[in-house]
C-alpha positions as CSV (number, residue, x, y, z in Angstrom):
1,M,30.0,28.9,0.9
2,N,30.3,28.1,-2.8
3,T,27.3,26.1,-4.0
4,R,29.3,23.3,-5.6
5,L,31.5,23.0,-2.5
6,R,28.5,22.9,-0.3
7,D,26.8,20.2,-2.3
8,T,30.0,18.1,-2.5
9,A,30.5,18.4,1.3
10,L,26.9,17.3,2.0
11,F,27.1,14.3,-0.3
12,A,30.5,13.4,1.2
13,G,28.9,13.5,4.6
14,L,26.0,11.3,3.4
15,L,28.5,8.8,2.0
16,L,30.3,8.6,5.4
17,V,26.9,7.9,7.0
18,A,26.2,5.2,4.5
19,L,29.6,3.6,5.2
20,G,28.9,3.7,8.9
21,V,25.7,1.8,8.3
22,Y,27.6,-0.6,6.1
23,A,30.2,-1.2,8.9
24,M,27.5,-1.8,11.5
25,M,24.8,-3.6,9.6
26,G,26.6,-5.4,6.7
27,P,26.3,-5.2,2.9
28,A,22.9,-6.9,2.5
29,Y,21.1,-4.6,4.9
30,T,22.8,-1.5,3.6
31,L,22.0,-2.3,0.0
32,R,18.4,-2.9,0.8
33,M,18.2,0.4,2.6
34,V,19.9,2.3,-0.3
35,V,17.7,0.7,-3.0
36,E,14.6,1.7,-1.1
37,A,16.0,5.2,-0.7
38,T,16.6,5.5,-4.4
39,C,13.0,4.5,-5.1
40,Y,11.9,7.3,-2.7
41,A,14.3,9.7,-4.5
42,I,12.2,9.1,-7.6
43,L,9.1,10.0,-5.7
44,A,10.8,13.1,-4.3
45,L,11.7,14.2,-7.8
46,G,8.1,13.9,-8.8
47,L,7.0,16.0,-5.8
48,T,9.8,18.6,-6.1
49,I,8.8,19.6,-9.7
50,Q,5.1,19.9,-8.6
51,W,5.8,21.9,-5.5
52,G,9.2,23.4,-6.3
53,Y,8.5,24.3,-10.0
54,A,4.8,25.2,-9.9
55,G,3.8,25.5,-6.2
56,L,1.2,22.6,-6.4
57,F,0.5,21.0,-3.0
58,N,0.0,17.3,-3.7
59,A,-1.0,15.4,-0.6
60,G,-2.0,12.3,-2.6
61,I,1.4,10.8,-3.2
62,M,0.2,7.5,-1.7
63,G,-2.4,7.1,-4.4
64,F,0.0,7.4,-7.2
65,V,2.5,5.0,-5.5
66,A,-0.4,2.5,-5.2
67,L,-1.3,2.9,-8.9
68,G,2.3,2.3,-9.9
69,G,2.5,-0.8,-7.8
70,A,-0.8,-2.2,-9.0
71,M,0.1,-1.8,-12.6
72,T,3.5,-3.4,-12.3
73,M,1.8,-6.3,-10.5
74,L,-0.8,-6.7,-13.2
75,M,1.7,-6.4,-16.0
76,S,4.6,-8.5,-14.7
77,F,3.1,-11.1,-12.4
78,P,2.9,-14.6,-13.9
79,V,-0.2,-15.5,-15.9
80,N,-3.1,-17.1,-13.9
81,Q,-4.2,-20.0,-16.1
82,D,-7.2,-20.7,-14.0
83,F,-8.6,-17.3,-14.9
84,W,-7.9,-17.5,-18.6
85,N,-9.3,-21.1,-18.9
86,S,-12.6,-20.0,-17.4
87,S,-15.5,-17.9,-18.9
88,A,-14.5,-14.9,-16.8
89,P,-12.3,-13.2,-19.5
90,A,-15.3,-13.0,-21.8
91,G,-17.5,-11.6,-19.0
92,L,-14.8,-9.1,-18.0
93,G,-14.6,-8.0,-21.7
94,R,-18.3,-7.2,-21.7
95,V,-17.9,-5.2,-18.5
96,L,-15.1,-3.3,-20.1
97,L,-17.2,-2.4,-23.1
98,I,-20.0,-1.3,-20.8
99,A,-17.5,0.9,-19.0
100,L,-16.3,2.5,-22.2
101,A,-19.8,3.1,-23.4
102,G,-20.7,4.7,-20.1
103,A,-17.6,6.9,-20.3
104,A,-18.5,8.0,-23.8
105,L,-22.1,8.9,-22.7
106,V,-20.8,10.9,-19.7
107,Y,-18.4,12.8,-21.9
108,A,-21.1,13.5,-24.5
109,A,-23.4,14.8,-21.7
110,S,-20.7,17.1,-20.4
111,R,-20.5,18.7,-23.8
112,L,-24.2,19.5,-24.2
113,H,-23.6,23.2,-23.6
114,R,-22.1,23.3,-27.1
115,L,-25.6,22.5,-28.5
116,G,-27.1,25.5,-26.7
117,V,-28.1,23.6,-23.5
118,S,-27.7,25.8,-20.3
119,R,-24.7,24.9,-18.1
120,G,-27.0,24.1,-15.2
121,L,-29.0,21.6,-17.2
122,R,-25.8,20.2,-18.7
123,T,-24.5,19.5,-15.2
124,A,-27.7,17.9,-14.0
125,V,-27.8,15.6,-17.1
126,T,-24.1,14.7,-16.7
127,V,-24.6,13.7,-13.1
128,I,-27.7,11.6,-13.9
129,V,-26.0,9.9,-16.8
130,L,-22.9,9.2,-14.6
131,A,-25.1,7.7,-11.9
132,I,-26.9,5.5,-14.3
133,A,-23.7,4.4,-16.0
134,Y,-22.1,3.5,-12.6
135,L,-25.1,1.4,-11.6
136,V,-25.2,-0.5,-14.9
137,F,-21.4,-1.0,-14.7
138,M,-21.5,-2.4,-11.1
139,N,-24.5,-4.6,-11.9
140,A,-22.5,-6.1,-14.7
141,L,-19.2,-6.4,-12.8
142,T,-20.6,-8.0,-9.6
143,P,-21.3,-11.5,-10.9
144,V,-18.1,-11.5,-13.0
145,A,-16.0,-10.5,-10.0
146,A,-17.7,-13.2,-7.9
147,E,-17.0,-15.8,-10.6
148,I,-13.3,-14.8,-10.8
149,E,-12.9,-15.0,-7.0
150,S,-14.5,-18.4,-6.8
151,T,-12.8,-20.0,-9.7
152,A,-9.4,-18.3,-10.1
153,G,-8.8,-16.3,-7.0
154,F,-7.9,-13.2,-8.9
155,V,-7.1,-12.1,-12.5
156,G,-3.4,-12.5,-12.2
157,G,-0.8,-10.8,-14.3
158,L,0.2,-10.8,-18.0
159,G,3.8,-12.1,-17.4
160,L,5.4,-9.2,-19.3
161,P,8.9,-7.8,-18.6
162,V,9.1,-5.8,-15.4
163,G,10.2,-2.7,-17.3
164,I,6.9,-2.6,-19.1
165,G,5.1,-2.8,-15.8
166,W,7.0,0.3,-14.6
167,I,6.2,2.2,-17.7
168,A,2.5,1.2,-17.4
169,G,2.6,2.3,-13.7
170,G,3.9,5.7,-14.7
171,A,1.4,6.0,-17.6
172,V,-1.7,5.1,-15.5
173,A,-0.5,7.4,-12.7
174,G,-0.1,10.2,-15.2
175,L,-3.6,9.5,-16.7
176,V,-5.2,9.6,-13.3
177,G,-3.2,12.7,-12.5
178,Y,-4.6,14.3,-15.7
179,F,-8.2,13.8,-14.6
180,I,-7.5,14.9,-11.1
181,G,-5.7,18.0,-12.4
182,R,-8.6,18.9,-14.7
183,I,-10.9,19.0,-11.7
184,C,-8.7,20.2,-8.9
185,L,-6.0,22.5,-10.2
186,G,-8.4,25.5,-10.2
187,L,-8.7,25.1,-6.4
188,R,-6.6,27.0,-3.9
189,S,-3.5,25.2,-2.6
190,D,-5.1,24.1,0.7
191,Y,-8.2,22.8,-1.1
192,L,-6.0,21.1,-3.6
193,A,-4.2,19.3,-0.8
194,I,-7.5,18.1,0.7
195,A,-8.8,17.0,-2.7
196,T,-5.6,15.0,-3.6
197,L,-5.5,13.4,-0.2
198,G,-9.1,12.3,-0.5
199,I,-8.6,10.9,-4.0
200,A,-5.6,9.0,-2.8
201,E,-7.7,7.3,-0.1
202,I,-10.3,6.5,-2.7
203,I,-7.7,4.8,-4.9
204,K,-6.4,2.8,-1.9
205,A,-10.0,1.7,-1.0
206,L,-10.7,0.6,-4.5
207,L,-7.5,-1.5,-4.7
208,K,-8.1,-2.9,-1.3
209,N,-11.6,-4.0,-2.0
210,A,-11.2,-5.3,-5.6
211,D,-10.3,-8.8,-4.5
212,W,-10.9,-10.1,-8.1
213,L,-8.2,-7.7,-9.4
214,T,-5.6,-7.3,-6.6
215,R,-6.5,-10.0,-4.1
216,G,-7.2,-7.2,-1.6
217,T,-5.7,-7.8,1.9
218,L,-4.5,-11.3,0.8
219,T,-1.7,-9.6,-1.1
220,V,0.2,-10.7,-4.2
221,S,3.7,-12.1,-4.0
222,P,6.4,-12.7,-5.0
223,L,6.7,-10.0,-7.7
224,P,9.4,-10.6,-10.3
225,W,12.5,-8.5,-10.4
226,P,14.1,-6.8,-13.5
227,V,17.4,-8.4,-12.3
228,P,18.2,-11.9,-11.1
229,A,16.5,-12.6,-7.8
230,P,18.3,-13.3,-4.5
231,A,17.7,-17.0,-4.9
232,E,19.8,-17.0,-8.1
233,I,22.8,-14.8,-7.2
234,G,22.4,-14.1,-3.5
235,F,21.1,-11.1,-1.6
236,V,24.1,-8.9,-2.0
237,G,24.5,-9.5,-5.8
238,S,20.8,-9.1,-6.6
239,R,20.4,-6.0,-4.5
240,A,23.5,-4.5,-6.0
241,A,22.1,-5.2,-9.5
242,Y,18.7,-3.6,-8.5
243,L,20.6,-0.6,-7.1
244,A,22.3,-0.2,-10.5
245,V,18.9,-0.1,-12.3
246,T,17.4,2.5,-9.9
247,A,20.6,4.6,-10.0
248,V,20.6,4.7,-13.8
249,L,16.9,5.6,-13.7
250,I,17.6,8.4,-11.3
251,V,20.5,9.8,-13.4
252,A,18.3,9.7,-16.5
253,I,15.4,11.5,-14.8
254,Y,17.7,14.0,-13.2
255,I,19.4,14.9,-16.5
256,L,16.0,15.4,-18.2
257,L,14.6,17.5,-15.4
258,Q,17.7,19.7,-15.3
259,R,17.4,20.3,-19.0
260,A,13.7,21.2,-18.5
261,Y,14.5,23.4,-15.5
262,H,16.9,25.6,-17.5
263,A,14.8,25.6,-20.7
264,P,12.2,28.3,-21.5
265,W,9.5,25.9,-20.3
266,G,11.2,25.7,-16.8
267,R,11.5,29.4,-16.6
268,M,7.9,29.8,-17.6
269,M,6.8,27.4,-14.8
270,R,8.8,29.3,-12.2
271,A,7.3,32.6,-13.5
272,I,3.8,31.2,-13.0
273,R,4.7,30.0,-9.5
274,D,6.2,33.3,-8.4
275,N,3.7,35.6,-10.0
276,E,0.6,34.0,-11.6
277,T,-1.0,37.4,-12.4
278,A,2.1,38.6,-14.3
279,A,2.4,35.3,-16.2
280,E,-1.3,35.5,-17.3
281,S,-0.8,39.1,-18.4
282,M,2.0,37.8,-20.7
283,G,-0.4,35.5,-22.4
284,K,0.5,32.2,-20.6
285,D,-2.1,29.5,-20.1
286,V,-1.6,29.0,-16.4
287,N,-4.0,26.2,-15.9
288,R,-2.6,24.2,-18.8
289,R,1.0,24.6,-17.7
290,R,0.1,23.6,-14.2
291,L,-1.7,20.5,-15.5
292,E,1.5,19.6,-17.5
293,I,3.7,19.8,-14.4
294,F,1.2,17.9,-12.3
295,V,0.9,15.1,-14.7
296,L,4.7,14.9,-15.1
297,G,5.1,14.7,-11.3
298,C,2.4,12.0,-11.1
299,I,4.2,9.9,-13.8
300,L,7.4,10.0,-11.8
301,M,5.5,9.0,-8.6
302,G,4.0,6.1,-10.5
303,I,7.4,4.9,-11.7
304,G,8.9,5.3,-8.2
305,G,6.0,3.4,-6.7
306,A,6.4,0.6,-9.2
307,A,10.1,0.3,-8.5
308,L,9.5,0.3,-4.8
309,I,6.7,-2.3,-4.8
310,T,8.7,-4.5,-7.2
311,F,11.7,-4.4,-4.8
312,V,9.7,-5.4,-1.7
313,R,8.2,-8.2,-3.9
314,I,4.7,-7.9,-2.4
315,F,1.7,-5.9,-3.4
316,D,-0.4,-5.1,-0.3
317,P,-3.1,-2.4,-0.9
318,S,-3.5,-1.9,2.9
319,G,0.2,-1.1,3.2
320,F,0.0,2.3,1.5
321,V,0.0,4.4,4.7
322,P,0.2,8.2,4.4
323,L,3.1,8.4,6.9
324,N,5.4,6.4,4.7
325,H,4.3,7.6,1.2
326,T,3.2,11.2,1.8
327,F,4.6,12.8,4.9
328,L,8.0,11.1,4.5
329,V,8.4,12.3,0.9
330,W,7.4,15.8,1.8
331,V,10.0,15.8,4.5
332,M,12.6,14.7,2.0
333,V,11.7,17.5,-0.4
334,I,11.6,20.2,2.3
335,L,14.9,19.1,3.8
336,G,16.7,18.8,0.5
337,G,15.3,22.0,-0.9
338,A,12.1,22.4,-3.0
339,G,12.8,23.2,-6.6
340,N,16.3,21.7,-6.5
341,N,16.5,18.3,-8.2
342,L,19.8,17.4,-6.6
343,G,18.4,18.5,-3.2
344,A,15.5,16.2,-3.6
345,I,17.8,13.3,-4.2
346,F,20.0,14.2,-1.3
347,G,17.0,14.7,1.0
348,A,15.5,11.3,0.0
349,L,18.7,9.4,0.7
350,L,19.4,11.2,4.0
351,I,15.9,11.0,5.4
352,Y,15.4,7.4,4.5
353,I,18.7,6.5,6.2
354,V,17.6,8.4,9.3
355,W,14.1,6.7,9.1
356,T,15.6,3.2,8.7
357,M,18.4,3.5,11.2
358,S,16.6,5.4,13.9
359,E,15.0,2.2,15.2
360,P,18.2,0.1,15.7
361,A,20.1,3.2,16.9
362,T,17.4,4.0,19.5
363,L,17.2,0.4,20.5
364,F,20.9,0.3,21.1
365,A,20.7,3.5,23.2
366,F,17.8,2.0,25.2
367,H,19.7,-1.2,25.9
368,L,22.7,0.9,27.2
369,M,20.4,2.9,29.4
370,E,18.8,-0.4,30.6
371,Q,22.2,-1.9,31.4
372,Y,23.7,1.0,33.3
373,G,20.3,1.9,34.9
374,R,20.2,-1.6,36.4
375,D,23.8,-1.6,37.6
376,W,23.9,2.0,39.0
377,F,20.4,2.8,40.1
378,G,18.5,-0.5,40.2
379,W,16.2,0.8,37.5
380,Q,13.5,-1.6,36.2
381,P,13.0,-0.7,32.5
382,P,9.6,-1.2,30.9
383,A,9.0,-4.4,29.0
384,D,8.1,-2.7,25.7
385,L,11.4,-1.1,24.8
386,D,11.4,-2.6,21.3
387,S,8.0,-1.0,20.4
388,R,9.1,2.3,22.0
389,A,12.3,2.3,19.8
390,L,10.1,1.8,16.7
391,Q,7.9,4.8,17.8
392,M,11.0,7.0,18.1
393,R,11.3,7.0,14.3
394,V,8.5,9.5,14.1
395,F,10.0,11.7,16.8
396,I,13.5,11.7,15.2
397,I,12.1,12.6,11.8
398,G,10.0,15.3,13.4
399,L,13.0,16.7,15.2
400,T,15.1,16.6,12.1
401,I,12.6,18.6,10.0
402,T,12.1,21.0,12.9
403,L,15.8,21.8,13.1
404,V,16.0,22.2,9.3
405,L,13.1,24.6,9.2
406,R,14.6,26.6,12.0
407,Y,18.2,26.9,10.7
408,A,17.8,26.2,6.9
409,P,14.2,27.1,6.0
410,R,14.8,26.8,2.3
411,G,16.4,23.3,2.8
412,L,20.0,22.1,2.9
413,M,20.3,22.6,-0.9
414,P,18.0,25.5,-1.7
415,E,16.9,26.3,-5.2
416,P,19.6,28.4,-6.9
417,V,18.4,32.0,-7.6
418,K,20.2,33.8,-10.4
419,H,20.5,37.6,-9.9
420,V,20.9,39.8,-12.9
421,D,23.1,42.9,-12.3
């Protein structure tokens, strides 16, 4: 089948599915589902360029989503006057200076080999300096954090526009991705997956336990929207406006990624992915290029996480579970087709609709079975049908990806491969 015809048919089928959801669940529910699906599409685009362009196995998506959400909360949440009217800002400033000084000392220690110091001694000195800097930093932070929690609850936000929070979320996720990449991109793919997953859990733990910064398990809400909130123009109008924002964002990202894919840079990334040895023999700096694509993917994940957390209007560090923010995004990319930006968008929309609608659809089927089972066979159903319907979501997603891997191992929209005659 012609590629364009295939893609058109798949998106037409997806539209029919969305219209079916609209007919059954109504406009407000459908718009909420589609907005969340578009946020996941941004995450899928970030992953598909890491895995599809460069073959990098990132299992730490959850961490970058959390960073994006944390930054948009800190930037856009209203100012906490109790914090700014106390002595805590001055103390927090001193802690920040200590952190910067410690980072500078650690960096200087890591460069001692340039002065003729052996690499073994340099590593030992760097570890010792890092340990001392951490202890000094925590000793300075602990009383300041206790003061913030007792007097103001938490730091609060800066009251800036939501768009700035999204940009900051992408920037911080990219910065953290840079440091992770510098350390981990030399590892084999399976070790890279373990390392990124572990770092994501560390990020989640830090955000969850920093009550002075994020309120921890107490959560922060309601987060402001970049469009009028439901209380102003109603659920349908506000969600439609939010969908317009995320749709424009996806179109802009898609256009930029397509241009990069077909540019010499994109061809070079695919050459590194397909044959690293050949690319190195051509003089390409493989590790540097991998770092570029890893950081770019992390930036998109941070932006997608910021958009998603802003939409749900609550920042809850304990809510970043791997099933939702790692496994689900991987399923989206695999089903759509790794390396195909349009496929990533399609996979995100389809899988999220399946994920969202599987519970009410399964519950409807269970109730039919209950009704006819009672009437025809005297069957006594279990009392926990609702919770069983919720658990069926994982089964349905697993069945979906199993069928796709069996009958379309490269995804429903595989990466186009040009053959030169």
